[in-house]
Residue frames relative to the residue before (quaternion, step in Angstrom):
aa qw qx qy qz dx dy dz
M 1.0000 0.0000 0.0000 0.0000 0.00 0.00 0.00
N 0.6698 0.4895 -0.2940 0.4747 3.51 0.88 -0.87
S 0.6412 0.5239 -0.3282 0.4547 3.59 0.97 -0.76
V 0.6510 0.5078 -0.3167 0.4669 3.59 0.97 -0.83
L 0.6533 0.5166 -0.3129 0.4565 3.56 0.95 -0.88
I 0.6532 0.5056 -0.3153 0.4672 3.52 0.96 -0.84
A 0.6446 0.5187 -0.3275 0.4562 3.58 0.96 -0.79
V 0.6472 0.5164 -0.3217 0.4593 3.57 0.97 -0.84
V 0.6500 0.5128 -0.3157 0.4635 3.55 0.94 -0.88
V 0.6499 0.5167 -0.3173 0.4581 3.56 0.96 -0.86
I 0.6538 0.5121 -0.3142 0.4600 3.55 0.97 -0.87
V 0.6529 0.5112 -0.3171 0.4602 3.58 0.94 -0.86
V 0.6567 0.5096 -0.3110 0.4608 3.54 0.93 -0.88
L 0.6587 0.5018 -0.3078 0.4685 3.56 0.96 -0.86
A 0.6485 0.5100 -0.3216 0.4647 3.58 0.99 -0.81
L 0.6452 0.5168 -0.3211 0.4620 3.55 1.02 -0.82
L 0.6560 0.5005 -0.3070 0.4743 3.57 0.95 -0.86
L 0.6502 0.5157 -0.3157 0.4601 3.55 1.03 -0.82
F 0.6427 0.5167 -0.3247 0.4632 3.57 1.02 -0.78
V 0.6588 0.5079 -0.3076 0.4619 3.54 0.92 -0.93
A 0.6640 0.5142 -0.3103 0.4454 3.58 0.97 -0.81
N 0.7549 0.3711 -0.2089 0.4989 3.58 1.07 -0.62
F 0.5342 0.5878 -0.4190 0.4399 3.58 1.28 0.15
K 0.0076 -0.8165 0.5747 -0.0558 3.56 -0.67 1.14
V 0.1718 -0.7474 0.6341 0.0986 3.54 -1.18 0.68
V 0.2359 -0.7740 0.5772 0.1097 3.57 -0.70 1.15
Q 0.3730 -0.7470 0.5108 0.2050 3.58 -0.76 1.11
Q 0.6801 -0.4622 0.3888 0.4155 3.50 -1.41 0.25
S 0.8428 0.1449 -0.1475 0.4970 3.59 -1.12 0.85
R 0.6368 0.4471 -0.3691 0.5083 3.55 1.10 0.75
A 0.0998 -0.7773 0.6186 0.0568 3.54 -1.29 0.39
F 0.2331 -0.7549 0.5991 0.1301 3.58 -1.15 0.76
V 0.2517 -0.7384 0.6081 0.1472 3.55 -1.00 0.90
V 0.1172 -0.8209 0.5590 -0.0001 3.58 -0.61 1.22
E 0.1525 -0.7609 0.6265 0.0725 3.53 -1.06 0.92
R 0.1761 -0.7462 0.6286 0.1308 3.54 -1.24 0.52
L 0.8343 -0.1056 -0.0005 0.5411 3.50 -0.56 1.29
G 0.7539 -0.4258 0.1970 0.4599 3.55 0.94 1.01
K 0.6770 0.4445 -0.2872 0.5115 3.57 1.26 0.00
F 0.5688 -0.6020 0.4307 0.3585 3.54 -1.04 0.81
R 0.1653 -0.8011 0.5712 0.0685 3.52 -0.89 1.03
T 0.7711 -0.2420 0.2169 0.5476 3.61 0.68 -1.10
V 0.3566 -0.6710 0.5975 0.2561 3.49 -1.45 0.02
W 0.2498 -0.7654 0.5759 0.1418 3.53 -0.74 1.08
N 0.2006 -0.7524 0.6175 0.1111 3.54 -0.90 0.99
Q 0.7877 -0.3367 0.2016 0.4749 3.59 -1.25 -0.09
G 0.6179 0.5332 -0.4204 0.3964 3.56 -1.10 0.79
P 0.6445 -0.5246 0.3838 0.4025 3.63 -1.32 0.04
H 0.0156 0.7782 -0.6268 0.0369 3.56 -1.16 0.78
V 0.1643 -0.7612 0.6202 0.0951 3.56 -1.25 0.61
K 0.2014 -0.7862 0.5741 0.1083 3.55 -0.77 1.01
T 0.5562 -0.6108 0.4540 0.3339 3.47 -1.22 0.58
P 0.4490 -0.7112 0.4613 0.2826 3.61 -0.66 1.04
F 0.8566 0.1555 -0.1510 0.4682 3.51 -1.18 0.80
V 0.6954 0.4355 -0.2735 0.5019 3.60 1.25 -0.03
D 0.7642 0.3001 -0.1610 0.5477 3.58 0.83 -1.04
R 0.0504 -0.7874 0.6144 0.0038 3.54 -1.20 0.68
I 0.3484 -0.7069 0.5758 0.2177 3.56 -0.99 0.88
V 0.1809 -0.8328 0.5183 0.0714 3.55 -0.40 1.26
K 0.8162 0.0170 0.0068 0.5774 3.64 1.14 -0.50
R 0.1956 -0.7308 0.6444 0.1115 3.50 -1.12 0.85
V 0.1096 -0.8337 0.5410 -0.0165 3.54 -0.51 1.26
S 0.2937 -0.7228 0.5985 0.1818 3.58 -1.07 0.86
L 0.2763 -0.7806 0.5447 0.1329 3.55 -0.86 1.02
K 0.4636 0.6731 -0.4520 0.3572 3.61 1.26 0.14
E 0.5719 -0.5515 0.4634 0.3924 3.55 -1.28 0.31
Q 0.1484 -0.8058 0.5723 0.0331 3.55 -0.89 0.99
V 0.3055 -0.7394 0.5786 0.1586 3.53 -1.31 0.47
A 0.0753 -0.7719 0.6308 0.0234 3.52 -1.01 0.95
D 0.1135 -0.7922 0.5992 0.0215 3.56 -0.62 1.19
F 0.1534 -0.8239 0.5432 0.0503 3.57 -0.34 1.27
A 0.5835 -0.5940 0.4347 0.3431 3.53 -1.18 0.64
P 0.6442 -0.5295 0.3721 0.4078 3.63 -1.19 0.47
Q 0.1953 -0.7761 0.5950 0.0743 3.52 -1.06 0.93
P 0.4067 -0.6979 0.5226 0.2727 3.62 -0.93 0.80
V 0.0120 0.7846 -0.6187 0.0389 3.56 -0.88 1.00
I 0.2777 -0.7535 0.5788 0.1421 3.55 -1.19 0.64
T 0.3641 -0.7438 0.5243 0.1985 3.55 -0.82 1.03
K 0.7080 -0.4544 0.3331 0.4257 3.54 -1.33 0.12
D 0.7261 0.3822 -0.2354 0.5209 3.61 1.12 -0.62
N 0.5791 -0.6621 0.3410 0.3316 3.58 1.17 0.79
V 0.4304 0.6355 -0.5124 0.3850 3.56 0.83 1.04
T 0.2739 -0.7766 0.5493 0.1423 3.57 -0.74 1.08
M 0.0251 -0.7981 0.6013 -0.0281 3.55 -0.80 1.05
Q 0.3419 -0.6903 0.5955 0.2278 3.52 -1.36 0.34
I 0.0123 0.8032 -0.5924 0.0611 3.57 -0.71 1.12
D 0.1124 -0.7717 0.6220 0.0703 3.57 -0.87 0.96
T 0.2475 -0.8037 0.5389 0.0499 3.51 -1.00 1.00
V 0.1705 -0.7475 0.6341 0.0999 3.53 -1.21 0.70
I 0.1042 -0.8011 0.5892 0.0160 3.56 -0.84 1.07
Y 0.1754 -0.7478 0.6335 0.0936 3.54 -1.04 0.91
F 0.0847 0.8158 -0.5599 0.1171 3.56 -0.51 1.20
Q 0.1758 -0.7674 0.6106 0.0857 3.55 -1.35 0.30
I 0.3802 -0.7066 0.5498 0.2322 3.58 -1.03 0.86
T 0.1438 -0.8226 0.5489 0.0360 3.54 -0.59 1.18
D 0.7776 0.1770 -0.1068 0.5937 3.62 1.18 -0.45
P 0.3019 -0.7915 0.5008 0.1778 3.63 -0.17 1.24
K 0.6296 0.5444 -0.3503 0.4296 3.59 1.02 -0.72
L 0.6866 0.4555 -0.2907 0.4865 3.61 0.86 -0.93
Y 0.6225 0.5393 -0.3453 0.4500 3.58 1.05 -0.71
T 0.6854 0.4838 -0.2829 0.4648 3.57 1.07 -0.73
Y 0.8170 0.2643 -0.1099 0.5006 3.55 0.89 -0.92
G 0.5265 0.6831 -0.3974 0.3135 3.59 1.24 -0.24
I 0.8002 -0.0824 0.1100 0.5837 3.59 0.89 -0.93
E 0.4469 -0.6603 0.5357 0.2781 3.51 -1.18 0.61
H 0.8393 0.0284 -0.0751 0.5376 3.56 -0.94 0.97
P 0.0719 -0.8575 0.5083 0.0334 3.61 0.55 1.12
M 0.6416 0.5333 -0.3489 0.4269 3.63 0.98 -0.69
N 0.6307 0.5061 -0.3372 0.4820 3.59 1.02 -0.71
A 0.6350 0.5299 -0.3266 0.4574 3.55 1.04 -0.79
I 0.6552 0.5019 -0.3176 0.4668 3.60 0.96 -0.84
E 0.6449 0.5256 -0.3307 0.4455 3.61 0.95 -0.81
N 0.6807 0.4762 -0.2959 0.4715 3.58 0.89 -0.89
L 0.6437 0.5167 -0.3198 0.4651 3.55 1.03 -0.79
T 0.6268 0.5383 -0.3297 0.4568 3.58 1.05 -0.75
A 0.6630 0.5030 -0.3069 0.4619 3.58 0.91 -0.92
T 0.6634 0.5050 -0.3084 0.4580 3.58 0.93 -0.87
T 0.6644 0.5037 -0.3005 0.4631 3.57 0.91 -0.92
L 0.6490 0.5218 -0.3177 0.4534 3.57 0.96 -0.84
R 0.6520 0.5067 -0.3218 0.4632 3.60 0.94 -0.81
N 0.6529 0.5170 -0.3225 0.4500 3.59 0.96 -0.79
I 0.6856 0.4791 -0.2916 0.4642 3.57 0.90 -0.87
I 0.6932 0.4653 -0.2839 0.4716 3.60 0.82 -0.96
G 0.6128 0.5771 -0.3506 0.4105 3.59 1.08 -0.63
D 0.6841 0.4507 -0.2844 0.4980 3.60 1.21 -0.37
M 0.6820 0.4468 -0.2806 0.5065 3.59 1.28 0.08
E 0.4248 -0.6526 0.5567 0.2892 3.52 -1.29 0.50
L 0.7295 -0.4567 0.2770 0.4273 3.57 -1.28 0.34
D 0.6879 0.4891 -0.2987 0.4454 3.58 0.74 -1.02
Q 0.6618 0.5094 -0.3036 0.4586 3.55 0.97 -0.85
S 0.6649 0.5053 -0.3102 0.4542 3.58 0.95 -0.82
L 0.6638 0.5093 -0.3080 0.4529 3.59 1.09 -0.67
T 0.7629 0.3604 -0.1857 0.5036 3.58 1.13 -0.59
S 0.6871 0.4720 -0.2723 0.4806 3.61 1.25 0.09
R 0.1256 0.8314 -0.5320 0.1000 3.58 0.92 0.81
D 0.6583 0.5193 -0.3224 0.4394 3.57 0.89 -0.91
I 0.6468 0.5096 -0.3234 0.4662 3.58 0.97 -0.82
I 0.6568 0.5032 -0.3126 0.4666 3.60 0.92 -0.89
N 0.6489 0.5249 -0.3222 0.4467 3.59 0.91 -0.89
T 0.6728 0.5018 -0.2994 0.4538 3.58 0.90 -0.91
K 0.6575 0.5048 -0.3141 0.4628 3.58 0.90 -0.88
M 0.6722 0.4971 -0.3043 0.4566 3.58 0.88 -0.90
R 0.6425 0.5266 -0.3392 0.4414 3.60 0.93 -0.80
I 0.6601 0.5087 -0.3119 0.4564 3.57 0.93 -0.91
I 0.6862 0.4819 -0.2916 0.4603 3.60 0.87 -0.96
L 0.6919 0.4717 -0.2903 0.4631 3.62 0.85 -0.91
D 0.6379 0.5259 -0.3412 0.4474 3.60 0.97 -0.76
E 0.6635 0.4934 -0.3033 0.4737 3.56 1.00 -0.80
A 0.6849 0.4915 -0.2934 0.4509 3.59 0.97 -0.80
T 0.7407 0.4151 -0.2327 0.4742 3.59 1.01 -0.75
D 0.4294 0.7165 -0.4598 0.3015 3.60 1.21 -0.03
P 0.6643 0.4789 -0.3318 0.4683 3.68 0.91 -0.67
W 0.6618 0.4920 -0.3126 0.4714 3.61 1.21 -0.25
G 0.5223 -0.6516 0.4051 0.3722 3.58 1.28 0.07
I 0.5753 0.5666 -0.3701 0.4593 3.59 1.23 0.51
K 0.1515 -0.7642 0.6217 0.0806 3.53 -1.02 0.86
V 0.2542 -0.7553 0.5884 0.1367 3.58 -0.80 1.07
N 0.2370 -0.8115 0.5238 0.1046 3.58 -0.49 1.21
R 0.8138 -0.0621 0.0962 0.5698 3.58 0.93 -0.83
V 0.1204 -0.7610 0.6341 0.0648 3.53 -1.18 0.70
E 0.0417 -0.7996 0.5990 -0.0116 3.57 -0.90 0.96
L 0.3288 -0.6896 0.6079 0.2163 3.54 -1.07 0.84
K 0.3042 -0.8016 0.4893 0.1598 3.55 -0.29 1.26
N 0.7972 -0.0583 0.0807 0.5954 3.58 0.83 -1.00
I 0.1181 -0.7400 0.6571 0.0815 3.53 -1.17 0.75
I 0.0489 -0.8289 0.5559 -0.0386 3.56 -0.34 1.27
P 0.1838 -0.7915 0.5735 0.1040 3.62 -0.33 1.20
P 0.6961 -0.4455 0.3309 0.4554 3.63 -1.25 0.10
K 0.6792 -0.5266 0.3359 0.3854 3.55 -1.26 0.56
E 0.6755 0.4943 -0.3191 0.4445 3.60 0.84 -0.87
I 0.6444 0.4989 -0.3272 0.4784 3.57 1.07 -0.68
Q 0.6102 0.5404 -0.3522 0.4599 3.59 1.06 -0.67
N 0.6487 0.5114 -0.3202 0.4638 3.58 0.99 -0.86
A 0.6535 0.5052 -0.3152 0.4673 3.58 0.96 -0.85
M 0.6531 0.5080 -0.3155 0.4647 3.57 0.98 -0.80
E 0.6409 0.5161 -0.3293 0.4631 3.58 1.01 -0.77
K 0.6419 0.5088 -0.3239 0.4735 3.59 1.00 -0.80
Q 0.6511 0.5130 -0.3151 0.4622 3.57 0.99 -0.83
M 0.6551 0.5009 -0.3100 0.4732 3.57 0.99 -0.83
K 0.6363 0.5200 -0.3294 0.4649 3.58 1.04 -0.77
A 0.6495 0.5049 -0.3137 0.4742 3.57 0.97 -0.85
E 0.6415 0.5200 -0.3223 0.4628 3.57 1.02 -0.78
R 0.6451 0.5087 -0.3227 0.4699 3.58 0.99 -0.79
E 0.6527 0.5045 -0.3144 0.4698 3.58 0.96 -0.85
R 0.6325 0.5238 -0.3340 0.4626 3.58 1.03 -0.77
R 0.6618 0.4972 -0.3113 0.4668 3.57 0.94 -0.84
E 0.6369 0.5165 -0.3319 0.4663 3.58 1.01 -0.78
A 0.6432 0.5148 -0.3238 0.4651 3.58 0.99 -0.82
I 0.6417 0.5187 -0.3221 0.4641 3.57 1.01 -0.82
L 0.6609 0.5012 -0.3091 0.4653 3.57 0.93 -0.89
Q 0.6493 0.5107 -0.3201 0.4638 3.58 1.00 -0.82
A 0.6503 0.5075 -0.3151 0.4694 3.58 0.98 -0.87
E 0.6487 0.5084 -0.3209 0.4667 3.57 0.97 -0.81
G 0.6375 0.5227 -0.3290 0.4605 3.58 1.07 -0.74
Q 0.6519 0.5005 -0.3136 0.4756 3.57 0.98 -0.84
K 0.6339 0.5345 -0.3268 0.4535 3.55 1.01 -0.83
A 0.6623 0.4974 -0.3059 0.4694 3.56 0.94 -0.91
S 0.6411 0.5236 -0.3255 0.4570 3.59 1.03 -0.80
Q 0.6588 0.5025 -0.3073 0.4680 3.57 0.95 -0.87
I 0.6247 0.5321 -0.3353 0.4628 3.56 1.04 -0.76
L 0.6595 0.5038 -0.3124 0.4622 3.57 0.96 -0.85
V 0.6396 0.5165 -0.3278 0.4655 3.59 1.01 -0.83
A 0.6595 0.5061 -0.3062 0.4638 3.57 0.94 -0.93
E 0.6409 0.5139 -0.3270 0.4672 3.57 0.99 -0.78
G 0.6453 0.5217 -0.3195 0.4575 3.56 1.03 -0.82
E 0.6606 0.4942 -0.3076 0.4742 3.56 0.95 -0.88
K 0.6261 0.5383 -0.3320 0.4561 3.56 1.03 -0.77
Q 0.6723 0.4841 -0.2969 0.4748 3.58 0.89 -0.91
S 0.6353 0.5244 -0.3313 0.4601 3.58 1.05 -0.79
A 0.6509 0.5067 -0.3165 0.4683 3.60 0.95 -0.87
I 0.6403 0.5225 -0.3261 0.4590 3.56 1.00 -0.82
L 0.6637 0.4990 -0.3096 0.4632 3.57 0.96 -0.88
R 0.6445 0.5112 -0.3310 0.4622 3.61 1.00 -0.81
A 0.6464 0.5153 -0.3179 0.4643 3.58 0.98 -0.86
D 0.6454 0.5115 -0.3203 0.4682 3.58 1.00 -0.82
A 0.6504 0.5147 -0.3238 0.4552 3.56 1.00 -0.84
A 0.6562 0.4969 -0.3142 0.4730 3.61 0.96 -0.87
K 0.6326 0.5338 -0.3272 0.4559 3.55 1.02 -0.80
Q 0.6727 0.4899 -0.3003 0.4662 3.57 0.91 -0.90
A 0.6348 0.5241 -0.3310 0.4612 3.59 1.04 -0.79
A 0.6552 0.5040 -0.3147 0.4665 3.60 0.95 -0.87
I 0.6408 0.5218 -0.3255 0.4595 3.55 1.01 -0.84
L 0.6677 0.4969 -0.3074 0.4613 3.57 0.93 -0.92
K 0.6435 0.5169 -0.3265 0.4606 3.61 0.99 -0.82
A 0.6580 0.5047 -0.3112 0.4641 3.57 0.94 -0.92
E 0.6487 0.5040 -0.3250 0.4686 3.56 0.99 -0.81
G 0.6379 0.5219 -0.3304 0.4599 3.60 1.04 -0.77
D 0.6532 0.5061 -0.3141 0.4674 3.57 0.94 -0.91
A 0.6570 0.5108 -0.3153 0.4561 3.56 0.94 -0.89
E 0.6516 0.5104 -0.3198 0.4612 3.56 1.01 -0.83
A 0.6399 0.5193 -0.3307 0.4598 3.60 1.02 -0.81
I 0.6446 0.5174 -0.3188 0.4639 3.57 0.96 -0.88
M 0.6495 0.5196 -0.3182 0.4548 3.55 1.00 -0.87
K 0.6527 0.5067 -0.3222 0.4620 3.59 1.00 -0.78
V 0.6364 0.5168 -0.3300 0.4680 3.59 1.01 -0.83
Q 0.6670 0.4993 -0.2977 0.4660 3.56 0.91 -0.92
S 0.6445 0.5213 -0.3194 0.4592 3.53 1.05 -0.82
A 0.6519 0.5079 -0.3142 0.4674 3.57 1.01 -0.88
L 0.6422 0.5215 -0.3172 0.4637 3.58 1.01 -0.84
A 0.6518 0.5075 -0.3144 0.4678 3.53 1.01 -0.87
D 0.6462 0.5113 -0.3285 0.4615 3.60 1.01 -0.82
S 0.6342 0.5361 -0.3278 0.4504 3.57 1.04 -0.82
I 0.6616 0.4978 -0.3020 0.4725 3.56 0.91 -0.92
K 0.6333 0.5373 -0.3242 0.4530 3.54 1.04 -0.82
L 0.6649 0.5017 -0.3036 0.4627 3.57 0.95 -0.92
M 0.6404 0.5212 -0.3229 0.4625 3.57 1.03 -0.83
N 0.6486 0.5093 -0.3195 0.4668 3.56 0.99 -0.81
E 0.6643 0.4975 -0.3134 0.4615 3.55 1.00 -0.79
A 0.6695 0.4976 -0.3020 0.4615 3.63 1.10 -0.69
N 0.2784 -0.7916 0.4938 0.2280 3.62 1.28 -0.22
P 0.0247 0.8393 -0.5429 0.0114 3.66 0.63 1.01
N 0.4577 -0.6675 0.5099 0.2915 3.56 -1.21 0.58
T 0.7370 -0.4357 0.2926 0.4259 3.50 -1.33 0.07
Q 0.6424 0.5404 -0.3388 0.4250 3.60 1.01 -0.75
V 0.6291 0.5245 -0.3397 0.4622 3.60 1.02 -0.73
I 0.6549 0.5104 -0.3209 0.4556 3.53 0.88 -0.90
K 0.6592 0.5022 -0.3205 0.4588 3.56 1.01 -0.85
L 0.6248 0.5250 -0.3474 0.4619 3.60 1.06 -0.70
K 0.6269 0.5211 -0.3311 0.4752 3.58 0.99 -0.75
A 0.6517 0.5012 -0.3198 0.4709 3.54 0.96 -0.84
L 0.6348 0.5298 -0.3319 0.4540 3.55 1.07 -0.80
E 0.6228 0.5241 -0.3362 0.4738 3.60 1.03 -0.73
A 0.6421 0.5142 -0.3240 0.4673 3.53 0.97 -0.78
M 0.6452 0.5130 -0.3209 0.4664 3.57 1.00 -0.83
A 0.6210 0.5386 -0.3482 0.4506 3.59 1.06 -0.71
K 0.6482 0.5027 -0.3164 0.4765 3.56 0.97 -0.78
V 0.6331 0.5181 -0.3365 0.4664 3.53 1.06 -0.72
A 0.6493 0.5291 -0.3207 0.4422 3.58 0.99 -0.82
D 0.6165 0.5504 -0.3509 0.4403 3.60 1.13 -0.52
G 0.5794 0.6109 -0.3702 0.3926 3.62 1.21 -0.28
Q 0.6871 -0.4886 0.3721 0.3882 3.51 -1.36 -0.35
A 0.4455 0.7017 -0.4664 0.3027 3.67 1.23 0.06
T 0.3472 -0.7518 0.5303 0.1816 3.57 -0.99 0.88
K 0.7736 0.2148 -0.1327 0.5813 3.55 1.18 -0.43
I 0.0439 -0.7906 0.6107 0.0022 3.57 -0.90 0.94
I 0.2206 -0.7643 0.5950 0.1144 3.58 -0.78 0.96
I 0.1573 -0.8005 0.5759 0.0526 3.58 -0.59 1.23
P 0.4648 -0.6773 0.4847 0.3005 3.59 -0.78 0.90
S 0.6178 -0.5933 0.3771 0.3524 3.58 -1.14 0.69
E 0.6609 0.5260 -0.3283 0.4229 3.55 1.00 -0.72
L 0.6748 0.4767 -0.3040 0.4744 3.60 1.25 -0.36
Q 0.5338 0.6542 -0.4151 0.3389 3.62 1.19 -0.40
G 0.6573 0.5044 -0.3193 0.4600 3.58 0.95 -0.84
L 0.6524 0.5101 -0.3122 0.4655 3.55 0.96 -0.80
A 0.6363 0.5225 -0.3298 0.4618 3.57 1.03 -0.72
G 0.6510 0.5057 -0.3241 0.4641 3.58 1.01 -0.84
L 0.6278 0.5422 -0.3288 0.4514 3.58 1.01 -0.82
A 0.6547 0.5062 -0.3104 0.4678 3.54 0.98 -0.84
A 0.6462 0.5136 -0.3285 0.4591 3.61 1.02 -0.75
S 0.6504 0.5137 -0.3222 0.4575 3.60 0.98 -0.85
A 0.6404 0.5210 -0.3247 0.4615 3.57 0.98 -0.79
K 0.6313 0.5349 -0.3309 0.4537 3.57 1.03 -0.76
V 0.6570 0.5075 -0.3167 0.4587 3.65 1.03 -0.84
L 0.6495 0.5219 -0.3198 0.4511 3.59 0.95 -0.86
L 0.6472 0.5190 -0.3206 0.4572 3.56 0.95 -0.79
E 0.6551 0.5046 -0.3169 0.4645 3.56 1.02 -0.76
N 0.6513 0.5169 -0.3219 0.4528 3.66 1.06 -0.74
D 0.6795 0.4990 -0.2888 0.4537 3.59 1.03 -0.76
A 0.5116 0.6524 -0.4318 0.3552 3.59 1.14 -0.19
P 0.5345 -0.6357 0.4395 0.3421 3.71 -0.92 0.79
A 0.4821 -0.6753 0.4787 0.2871 3.50 -1.08 0.87
A 0.5343 -0.6385 0.4528 0.3190 3.50 -1.07 0.66
K 0.4868 -0.6645 0.4918 0.2822 3.63 -0.99 0.86
P 0.4555 -0.6814 0.4897 0.2972 3.57 -1.04 0.86
E 0.5201 -0.6432 0.4708 0.3069 3.55 -1.10 0.72
P 0.5116 -0.6361 0.4737 0.3306 3.66 -0.99 0.71
P 0.5578 -0.6169 0.4266 0.3555 3.53 -1.09 0.67
R 0.4273 -0.7019 0.5159 0.2420 3.48 -1.11 0.79
A 0.5380 -0.6318 0.4605 0.3153 3.55 -1.05 0.77
């Protein structure tokens, strides 16, 4: 009885251990390729699975995530016989675990060799300048060719990037000199544009200053003209008032002649060498001269000075 019980316990324990050993859980974004007696049986996707002991075998665990392959620089020759070093980065994803397992031996080595061959073919149809400025075109062509070639292997190429394009040393030196000259040219252009802008600002300032000076001179001339006009108007107004007052006073002929004589005196004070006196003023002038002589005669005689000792 004890022997039977022990045997049963041993069998149960062995069965439990066997079950645990063959119980598998597939994680998210992974897949297991299972064979039965050396022949493909199935692909386990995410979740729990139990394989048949001693019959089923997991031959490959595959990641379904997007992966990155960074290949070493490859020598390529352009159409104009320039040798360059180009390293490539490929982003790919396994879409069919069965084809990936049985499609090709060492798939990553195959992808690397295929990438190098494709790159040489594409660059070989381009000249140096074109290859340096056509990265997007090269990337697109390589992705299409590699994706089509790796499809039977259960691999999808999502993106291809040329990481570095390294031309020969002498070409690098020439390119650096060209870039330096281009930078100097741009700096010269910027400096010239700055000087031009400065000169424009100075010219604008001088223009505004000239305009302001002209406006100031114009305003001064206007004010002077207005002042002169106002002075003339006041003189004319005063003259008109004087004439009006004289008309209102009803002056006789002798007053008018005296006024005329005063005017003639002012005229005589000028620079004229000849003065024509009207006949009606000559008698009045003589009368004035006679009156002046009589006044001088009536003046008291000066007293003689006492004799000096």
